[in-house]
C-alpha positions in Angstrom: -9.9 -27.1 -5.1 -10.9 -26.2 -1.5 -11.4 -22.6 -2.5 -13.7 -23.6 -5.4 -15.7 -25.9 -3.1 -16.6 -23.3 -0.5 -17.0 -20.3 -2.9 -20.6 -19.4 -3.8 -22.1 -17.3 -6.5 -21.8 -13.6 -5.7 -24.7 -12.5 -8.0 -27.6 -10.6 -6.6 -30.5 -13.0 -5.7 -34.0 -11.6 -5.5 -37.0 -13.3 -3.8 -40.6 -12.5 -4.8 -41.4 -11.6 -1.1 -38.2 -9.8 -0.1 -35.1 -8.5 -1.9 -31.9 -9.7 -0.4 -28.4 -9.7 -1.6 -26.4 -12.8 -0.7 -22.7 -12.8 -1.6 -20.0 -15.2 -1.1 -16.3 -15.4 -1.8 -15.2 -14.0 -5.1 -12.7 -16.2 -6.8 -9.6 -14.4 -8.2 -6.9 -15.9 -10.3 -3.5 -16.5 -8.7 -1.9 -15.4 -11.9 -2.7 -14.6 -15.5 -0.7 -14.4 -18.7 -1.6 -12.8 -22.1 0.1 -14.9 -24.8 -1.0 -12.8 -27.7 -2.3 -15.8 -29.6 -4.7 -18.6 -29.2 -3.5 -21.6 -27.1 -3.9 -24.8 -29.1 -2.9 -27.1 -26.3 -1.7 -27.0 -22.7 0.2 -29.7 -20.8 1.6 -30.1 -17.4 3.9 -33.2 -17.5 4.4 -35.3 -14.4 8.1 -34.9 -13.5 9.8 -35.9 -10.3 12.0 -32.8 -10.2 11.3 -29.9 -7.9 10.7 -27.5 -10.8 7.3 -28.0 -12.4 6.6 -26.5 -15.8 3.5 -25.7 -17.8 3.8 -26.2 -21.6 1.6 -24.1 -23.9 1.4 -24.6 -27.6 0.3 -21.5 -29.4 -0.5 -20.8 -33.1 3.1 -19.8 -33.9 5.0 -20.2 -30.6 5.8 -22.8 -27.9 5.8 -21.5 -24.3 7.3 -23.0 -21.2 5.9 -21.4 -18.0 6.9 -21.7 -14.4 4.2 -22.7 -12.0 3.7 -19.0 -10.9 2.9 -17.9 -14.5 6.3 -16.4 -15.5 7.7 -17.4 -18.9 10.7 -19.7 -18.5 11.3 -19.7 -22.3 9.5 -19.3 -25.6 10.4 -20.8 -29.0 9.1 -19.3 -32.2 7.9 -22.0 -34.7 8.3 -21.8 -38.4 5.3 -24.1 -39.1 1.6 -24.3 -38.0 1.4 -27.0 -35.3 -1.7 -28.9 -34.5 -0.7 -30.7 -31.3 2.2 -31.7 -29.2 3.3 -34.4 -26.7 5.9 -33.4 -24.2 7.9 -36.2 -22.5 10.8 -36.3 -20.1 14.2 -37.5 -21.2 
């Protein structure tokens, strides 16, 4: 959040009296992942374990991601889901 707070828009700004370019920090993603389908829901459950997971429900697949964006596992679904509610057991 600190990076977002101090970053400014890097677009070119023009004054009527003078033309000046002001640029700030450009935000870049720490990681990205192409799922190949639309994500219907995303959830990061609160767990007390050291391993945190990001759950993504796709149109035909269920993804579990590590916090660095790598796929931990993927499960193909044989039905069209509408939502999901992960919980710890």
